[in-house]
N, C-alpha and C positions, 0 to 999 in steps of 0.2 A: 484433623481427623484422618484416620487411616482405614484403608479398605483392602480386602483380598479380592482379586479379580478372577473370575472363571473364564473370562474372554481370552481367546488365544490370539496372538499376534496383534495386540492393541495398537491402534494408530494414534500416536501422540498428537498429531495435528488435529484430528477429529476431537480428541479429548480436550485440547486447549480451546478450541472453538466453543465446545459445549460449556466449559467452565467459565469462559469469558462472557458468554451470553448470560449466564446465571449471576456472575459477580465479576465485573471488569477488573477488580483488584485481586482476584484469586490467584494463588500461587500453587503450582502443582509439582510433585516429584513422582515420577513413574519408574518403577523397576519392573520392566516388562518381562525380563527373564524369570523373575520370582513371582510375578503376578501380584505385585504390591503397588498401592497408590496412596499418596498423601496429598490432601487438599487443605490449604490454608485459606479460609474464606469466612465471610460473614454469613453465608447461607447455612441452613440447618442440615443435618445428616440426611433427613428425608428428602430435602430439595436436591442434594448432591446425588443421592441414589436415584431419584426421578430423572435427573439430567443424564446420568449414566445409562439408565434404562432407555431413554429416548434415543440414544445413539446405538442401542443394541448390546450394551455391555451388561454383564451379570456381575454383581459385586455384593459383598457383605461387609459390614463394619468389623474391624479388628477390635477385640476386647482389650488386648494389651499391645501397646505400641512396640514397633520393631524399628530397627535402623533402616532408613531408606536414603541412599546417597543423595545429598543435596536437600534433604528434608529437615524439618525442625528438630528431629531427635538426634541430630549429629552433635556430639560433644566436642569433636575436634581431636580426639585421642586415638584414632584408628591406625596411626602409623607414621 
């Protein structure tokens, strides 16, 4: 699932800790410059949003997936 972040200067370490507490097997790809986040997890969208809110991050789910470097939308044909 992918999210657009309104949070400025997101701290990846804080994010990783919050997601690992939610799902130890979670994988994340953060594009801080564009304010995009991809989370591969067994948790629900609502659970991820609640975890993000608990660390003070404002996010909304993306309706259409975008390429996030290192995320699952990478097809391997970027160059």
